[in-house]
Every structure is written in C-alpha cells, then in structure tokens.
N, C-alpha and C positions, 0 to 999 in steps of 0.2 A: 657161823651165825653170828651176825650183828644185832643187837638188841637196843632199841630206842624206847625209854620209859617215859611216859607221860602221867605227871602228877599233879596236884591242885592244892592251891593254899587259900585262905581268907574265908572265902564261900563256897558251897557247892553250886552246882550248876553253872559254872563259869565257862563253860565250852570246850572242856577237855577232849570231848569226843570228837568235835570237829576239827580241833588241831592235831589230835592224832590222824584222823583220815586225812586231812590236806597234808601233813609231813608224809605218810605213806603214799599218797598219790605222786607228791613230788619226787620221792625217791624212785616211784616206778616210771618217771620221766626219763630218769638216768639209763633205763632198760633193765632194772634190777626186778627180780621176782620179790614181792613183799606180802607178809601175813601180817594178822591182828590177834591180839588176847586181850580180853576185858577182865579186870579183877573187880569184882563186887563184896564188900564185905559185910553184907547181909547174911543172916544165920539161915534163909531160904534154900533149899537145894538148887531151885531155879525159879524163873519169874511167872512161872506157870499159874501160880494159884493166887498171884497178887492183884489187887484191884488197880483198872489203869487210873482212877483218880488218886491212887497211892503212890504209884510208881511210874507212870506213863504206862504206854503200850508195852505189850509182850511180844517180842519179834520172834518168829518161829523159822526154823533153817531146815534145809532139805533132809537132815537125818531125823527131824521132828523134836530137834532141842527147843526149848521155850527159854528164851535168853532175854537178857538185857536190851533196851532199844538201840544202845550204840554199836551193837553188832551189825545192825542194820546199816549205820552210817559207814562202817568199813567195808561192808559189801557194796554199798551204793559207789562209794567213792573209788575202790580199789578194783572192781570187778570179780572180786573172789567168792569162792563158796566155802564158807566157815562149816565148824562141826559144833556139836554140844559142848565139847571140851574146850573150844577156846574161849568160854566163858566159865570163869573160876568164882567161885562164891565161897563164904566160909563154912555154911552149910555142907557143901560139897566137899571141901578140903577136911573138914572134921569127920564127916562120913568115909571118906576114904582110909583117913588114919585111924579110926575105932574099928573098921573093918578087918585093916590088916592085925591090929593087936589081938581082936577075937580070933584070928587065925594061928596067932603066935609067932608072926614074923619077926618081932622085935625081941625074941628069945628071952622074955621074962624080965626084959629093963623095965624100968619106971618109964612111961611114955610121956611125954613134956612137948610145951609149944616150941622150946629150942633144946635138941635139934630136931625132933622129929617132925614137928608140924612144919618147920620152916624148910626141912629137905624135902619134905614131900612136894611141898609148894614148887621149890627149884626144880625138883625132878619133872613134875608136871609141865612146867613152862617149856623145859628142853625138850621133852618129847613132842608137845602140841606144836611148838614153833617149827617143827621138820615136817609137819603133816602138809603133802602137796595140795593147795587150794585153787589152782588154777587149770587150764586145759592143757598145759604143757606136761603135768604129771610130775614135775620135777620139784624138789625140795627147795623152799624160799630160801632167799639169801639174808632177808632182814625181817625183824619181827619187830613189829611196834607193840607195846604193852602199855595199855591204859590203867592206873591205879585209880579206881572209883573213890567216891568221898573226899574228906578233906584230910590231908596231911595233918596228923596230932590227935584224930581222933581216936579213940580206944579200940572201935572194931577194925580199924586198918593196920594196928600195930604188929600184929604177925607178918602181915604182907610186906611193911616197911621193912621189917628185920630181915625177911627172906630176901628182898632185892638188896640189903646192905651187903649181905653174905655174898649174893649171886655175882655183884660185881667183881667179887675176887675170883669166883670160880670160872667166870668166862673170860676175865682180863679186861684190862684197861681199854684196850684198842677195840673191844668188842661190846662195850657197855656206855650209854651215853645217856644222860637225864635231862630232860625239858620239865621244868616247873612253870604252870600256868597260874598267875597269880592277879589280882584284882588291884588297878590303881584308880581309885573314884576321884570323881571331880567335885570338890565342896566350894562353893560360893565362886566358881570359875577359876579353883586353883587344883592343880594336879598333885593328890597325895602319896606319898611313897612309904609312908610308915607302915600300912599293912603289909606291903611287899618284904619291907626289911625283917618285919617281924616274922613273915612266913618262911623266909629264906633262914633266917635263925634257927627257927623251929627244926626244918629239916637237916641243917647240918648238924644239930645236936643228936639226932637220931642216926648219924653216920652217912648221909646222902649229901652229896654236893653237885648241884645243878650246873651242867654244861652251859645252859641257855636258859633264860629267863623270858618267858612270853607274858607278857603285861595286856591284859584286858583293859582297855578303857573306851570311853564313848567317844572319846575325840583323838586325833594325833598326838602323840606325845612330844612335848617340848624338848628340844636337845638337852638343855640343862636337867630336865627330868632323867634322861636316860643315864646321862652321866651319874647324877647323883645315885640312881639306883645300882649302878655298875660299882661305882666306888664304895658303898656301905655294903653290897652283897659279894663285894669280893670277886667279880668278873670284869672282862672288857666290854667297853661300850657296843662291840660286833657281835656280843653274846647277849644282848637285851634285844627282844623282838616286840615291836609293837603291833598289837592285834587290834586295832581300832574297829569302831563300826564301819562296814562297807554295805555297798547295795544289795549283797546276798551272801549266803555263807559259801556259795559256789566261788565268790571272789577271793576268799580267803587263801586259798593256796599261791596265787598269783601275787598278794599281798606278801606272804612270806619269801616268796621268789624273789621280789624286788628286794628284799632285807638280806639278801644272799646267806638265807637259812642252810641252803643245800651246800652251799660252798664250803660253810663252816662244819655240817655235819660230815661232809666227803672227807675234810682234811683229819676231823677228830676220829673218826672210824676206819680212816684208811681204805674207804671205797675204791680208790682207785685200784686196788690191789686185787680185786673181783674181774677175774676174765669175763668179759662180754664180748659177743660176735656182732657182726654188723647189723645182724637182723633185730637183735636186743635193743641196740642202739635206736635204729629206724622205728621199730615199734614205741620206745620211749618219746621220741620227738613228735611221731605223729599223734599221741595221747597229749601231748602238751599242745600242739597245735589245733587239735580240736577242743580242747579246754578253754584257750583264748577266744576260739569262734564262739564258743557257749556264752561266755561272760558277754562278749560283745552282743550278741544275740538279747541278753536280759537286758542291757543298757539301751539298746535300741528297739524295744518293743514297747509300742504306744497303746495299740489296740487293748481294750479289757475285756476279758470274758470273767463273769461272776457264776461261780458254783456254788450253791447252796448244799452246805454239809449239814445234813440232818441226823443228828448223834445224840446219844445219851451222855456223853463225859465230856461235854464241851467245856466245862468250867477248867478243865487241864489240856491245854492243846496238844501237849505231848502224847495224849492218850491215842491220838490219832497220827502219830510222826510219820509212819510209813505211808498212809494214806495221804497225806499232806505233800510228802517228798514225791510221791507218784504224781500227783497233780503238778508239782512243778516241773518235773522232769518233762512232761507232757506239754505243758506251756511252752515251756522253751523250744521244743520241737517244732509247736505250731507258730512260733514267732509271736506269741501274744502274753500280754500282762494277765497275771493271775490274780482274782480277787475272790479269797475265800469268804464266804456268807455264813458265818455260824448261826445255825439255829437249833435249840434245843427241842427235842422231838416232842417232849411233854406240853410245851407251849403251844403246840399247834391243835391239842384236845381242847374242846370246849369247856371253860371253867365258869365259875359262878361270881366270885368276889372281883371288886373293881379292878385291883392290883393285878387279877389273874386275867382279866378279861384285857387290860391294858397289854401285857405280855402276849396274850393270845393274837391281837390285832397286830403287834410288831412282828411276831413271827411269820404270820400270813403275808404280810406286807414285804420282807424278806423274800419269802418261798416265791412269791410271784413276780418279783422283779429280777431273778436270776435266770441266767442263760441255760443252766443246766442243774440237775439235782442229783446228788451222791449221797446214798444211805448206806454208811457203815456196817462192821459186825458189831456184835455187842450181845450182854447177857441179861437174863431178867425181864421182867414184865415193864418196867418203867419205860414209859415212852414210846412203846410199842404201836399203841393205836395213832399216833403222831406220824409214826414212820409209815403206816397202811395210808393215811391221808396223802402223805408226801407222794407216795408211788401213784396214788390213785389221780392227784393233781397232774404229775408227769404224764401220765397215760391218756388222759382224758385232752390234755392241752396239747399233745406233741412237743412236749419239752423233753429233750435228751435226758435219760435216767440211767444210771449206775448204781446196781445193788451188790454188795459184797457181803456172803455169808447170810447174817440176818437179813439183810437188804435183799436177797433173793427170796427168802422165807416171806416176808412181808408182803412183797410184789405178789408172789403165789396167792396168800390169802386174799389180799385186795381183789386180785382178779376172780377168785371163786366166789368171792361174796357179791361183787357188783356186777360181773358177767355171767356166771352159773346161777346166781340167785341164791348162794348157800350161805345165808346170813348168819349162820351160828358157826361156820368154819373157824377154826383158830388152831393154836400149836399146842402140843403138849407141855412145851416148855411155860406157856403162859397159863393153861389149864390144864394140870395132870389129869383132873376127873372127868373131862370132857368125854362125852360119848364118841365110840369109836367113830360114828360115820361123820363126826365132825372134825375130825383130826386130819387137818390139812398138811402140818408137820408133825413128823413122829420122831421118838426117842430112836436113834441107831441100836438096832436090837444087840450088837456087839460091844457097846460100851460100859464100862464100869461105873455102876451107880452110886457106889459106895466112896471109893477114893477119888479123890479131883485131882491130884498132881499127875500129870503125863499120862492121861487116861482118855483124852480126845482122840478124835483121826487128826492126826499130826503127821505133817512133812511133805514132801514131793511125791505127787502121785498123777497117774496119767489121766488125761480127759479125752475121750474118744469122740470125734463130729459124727454124728450119725449121718446114714444115708439122705442124699436129696437135700443137704443143708447147704448148697453152693450159693444160695441167696444171702445166707447169714452173712452180716456186716462184720460179725466179730471174727469168723472164720477168714474172710477177705483179709482183714487185719493181721491176722496170724499167718499170712501168706498162702492162705489155702491149705494150709496143714490137715492131716488127717487125724493127728494125735497132738495134744501139748500137755506140757508136764507143768503144774504149779503146786503151791505149796498150800495145806489145808490146815483149819484149826477148828472144830465143830464137832458136836453131841447131836445135833437133829439133823434131820433130813426131808425134804419134801415127801410126802407119802405117795408111793409108787402107784399105789390105787386110784388115786386123783387124777393122774398125769393124762389118760386117754381123752377125759372129759375137758380138762384144759387146753389140749391140742386141737380138739374138735373145732374150739371157738378161737383160734389163731394164738395161744401162747405157747409157742414151742419151745421143747428141751431140746436143744440142737446140740449140745454135750453131755455124754454120760460116761459113767466108771467103766471098766472093762466087763463088767458083768451086764451092762445095757440097762440095769435097773435103777441105779442112783443117779440121781439127776444133778448135773455139775453146773450147766449152763443154759439159762433160759433166754429167749427172744421173742419181741412181738414184731410180728409181720406187719408191714404197712404204717410204720414209726419211724421217726428222724434218727431215732436211737434208743431203743427201750431194751437194756442187757441186763442181765444181772447172773453172777457167778457164786456158786456155794465155796468156790475155793478163794484164797486172798492173793489176787494178783499183785498188789502192792508190795509184797514180801520180796518180790522177784525183779523190780522196777529199779534200774539203773540210771545214773546221771547222763551217761552218753546213750543208753538203749532203754527208752521208756516201755512202761508195761502197756500192752495194746488194749487191754478194754479200758484205761484211763484215756490213752491216746485218742481211743474212737470217742470217748465222750468229751474230752476237750474240742476234737477236731469238729463233734457235731454242735457241740456249743457255740463254737466261733463261724460255724457255717461252712467249713471246709471239708467235711468228711468225705463228700463223693469226690471232690477234687484229689482228695488224699487217697482214696481206693484206686482210682483212675492211675494214680502213679505208683502202685503196688508198694506201699511202705517197706514191705519186709525184705524187698530186693535192694532197696537203698543201701548205702555204706552202713555197715554196724558197728558197735563199738568195739574197738580193738585195744584191750585194754593189756 
C-alpha cells in the first residue's frame, strides 16, 4: 500500500480537498486503484449534528455515514464508494480508545495519547485503506489521506504525531507528503514568507514534505519557485504551482503539466506495481475523458440560470454537492452554469423598507431564472418562501427540481393551491397542527430524542410504480424499474394525502419497497416538475451526472426532449 498525505498550512480552506482528489484522479489515470481517507480534528463523532452554516454540508454515504464534505469530493473525482470509517474524527478516535480501555484491552496500563491514541490512529488508517471501494472488489493500491485543519493547530497534534510515526511503520518508499500552502500577492508581489514559516513548523513536528503545492491567485514567477525551493529545502521540481484556473476540474491537468505524477511515481516506486493492459487502458480512457470535459467547459458559451432557493445561502459550501451536481449536468449539456442564489425567506412578504427591497430583489432573481431548485434543509425559516418558489415554477411552466425538503414544500404548495387545503402544513413546521392538516408527517420509526445518526440514512431502493412510463425522470434513469439513491430525512409526505394529490395530477411515480413511502413526485403536463425525497446530489460524479439534476439542466436549456430521444443512459458511462 502506498500512502500520499495531503496537509495544509497558513490558513484553512486552502483547497486541500481539491488537491487530494485531483492527485488521486491522476494516479487512477495510471491504472491504479485509489482510495481516500479524511482526518477531521474536531471532537464530534461525525458531521451529522453540525449546522451547515458552521461547517458546510454534511455528506452522506451508502452505509448512512454522515461525514465531512471532502468525502464527496473524493467520490466525485475518483468514482469510488467510501464508508463511514473513511472519515476519521477526534471524537471517533477517542471514543474508540476509551471503549477499549473500558473493556480492559490495555491490560491495566495507563492509557495515553502516545502511544495508545496514536497507535489506534495508525491501525485505523491501515485497516480502512485496504477496504475495496470500486466495482473490482480488489484492495486499493494507493491511499490518499487528507489531514484537515491547519498544521500547528492544537486539535491536529495527535494526528500529526501519528503520521510522523506512520512514515516509519510503512517505510520511506510507501509514504509521501504533499503540503499545501498559501502564496499571497501583496501590492503585486508574491510573498513566500508564509510558506517558509509553514514548512518550518511542519519540519519541527517531524514531517518533511516531498512536494509543496503553492496556492496563489496567479501563476508563480520562476524566481519565486526557486526561492521557495531553496528556503524550504526541496528541489524546484517539488514546488507545484496551483494557481487560479477556469474550474476546479482543470486542477488535475494543471498538476499533470507540472509533472507531479512523474515525481510521485519515482518517489513511491509506482512502477513496481504490476498492472495489466486493461488497467492501463482504463486509465488512458479516464484521462482522455477528463481532457474532453475541461475542453467542454472552456467552449461552453450558452448560459443557463438556475435559481437555488435555499436557507443557508450565506455559506455556499452548505450546498456543495448540489452545486457540483449542477456543474456535472451543465458540462454534460455543454452549457455554462450560472447559479442565482435566492435566500428563501426573502421571497416572503415583509414590512420594512429594507425587507421590501430584498423581497423585490429576490423575486426579480427568481423570475429571471431558467430553472428553479429547492434543496434540502431543516427548520421552519424560509419554508414559506420555498412554497412560493414551487408555486411560481408550477404555474409558469418553469423547470423545477425539489430535493428532500424541496419535495415536501412542493407537495404542500399543491395541496394548498390546487386541493384548496389552505391550512395544510408539515409536522416539522407546526408540531401541534391538527391531524387533518398534516401534509408532511414525522416518520414513525425515527428517534425523537437523540439527533446524531437517527435519521433515515444511506442507500435505499426506490421503485417506479406501474404505468409511469410517461415519467421524464424514469426515462432519464433509462426506464429502470428500480433505482438506488442516498437518503437523509426525518419527515415524509403523509400517505393519507397521496390519493387526493394524484387525482389532480401530482403523481408519486416512485415509492419505497412497501409502496407507501413517497420517494419521487412528478407533475404531468409540465416541462419538468420533479422532486425527490432522497438526495440525488450525493451520487453525482464528474463524468456521470445525477439524472434528476441532468433533467433540470436539460429542461432549463430547452434540450430535454432531445436528450430523452437519444436515451442518455445508454450513452457511454463513466469508466473510473
């Protein structure tokens, strides 16, 4: 097993996740099997109880693991399926060590950070790195490990020490470290001091970088590269310039141009790994398709505007998987994506002059969009604005995609304005509402006391119902009888209301195995009015877009009928 560690210095949010994902993707172009692990130094067991405005979105895996959003990056770039154990947190590791201590596994020894916690971290990494993550079912050959946070923070100290020891456990030829650092531009001058200080801190902790990835808004000047190399004790070829490019999908090719993979191949002796002709062919095909993808981005000029009506729009990372699914779909449609951010609460009528100004601005944005997307969320704030957005899309034949909460508000809107049920609401919005007014109910099997890991989570089947061949979404899925997507919710459409909704044309074309739980709704005689209780964005891949999102993008671009006629699912699929 070869291990590539990606750490970061100077500031957080510097792009370690994209660099780790891009490095893994390039290693896959060699024909290697690649996996990924994310280390998060926070004390939470997982990301499930964190506010999206605090930490960005919570990404959900097949096994129901609620993890850091960077695992989504790994899956999208590498075309792999990770597990909850691929996300290591401080809380998870301490819980693991303490449970062992309670069982008496340490035979009465005083349990300490070193060696017990650091050994547990290393054991965890070695175990998880060998879990098969692709369709081959074979053990990966390379593991990319991203160390979250900033080196030098007290929270990450046990992990840094564990990795220092780990380099000797696995051997020099199997361990390589890439450190991502910031090169700011001040008054036109590229400053190297922050990077020098970051590398000094890293070395003082016992880790020596093999490569330094310098994030800068512009291309590094040659003398700056040489200065960083000299003062950081590496060769110029070990300094990689990660400057701003057209999209994050260009980053792998930027690294390839700078011969990063050539260096890593030599450093880790990757040529010693036996690969057959099929492995190499698969790698070459991946690289060719990725090049075509970036060319498509550069040559796309027609713009499609999607209004994203959400409640966490102040932090765009709250909707990272949604953004990426839209990007993947726009690239497939050869269109330039413009996301129009609409704070849902601004769509609700207000009283003060400032609020009126925001109200008119929000409605101008919504009415100018080619398509409307209402994503998931929790709580009551902004939900009436989401209902109004769904109403606008339905009545004006604007393509609409609702996800999770977006399905629930679309159902409530239809019940209020078509069925005349003016008081219908969700048990989430009004727990004390009358039973006959509950359009959305709390799922009976869900734990109401404990919040962490208690929702309906992970990969589950959705069955298309009989006589739904007309469904645009079913056609996008290739006419499949059954699809498997990832879930994360506590509430669902009240099954008692469904017959009345369907009588008026709001059809629940997809349901769970019991036939009771509503998973997909679709409005007949509309260009594209679709909503899913599951989160299709979690399974969207760079080279294999999510079908509900692809449908929204194609309908908004006016090419959905053409796409359906060409049977998108029979086209070439992503060969990761």
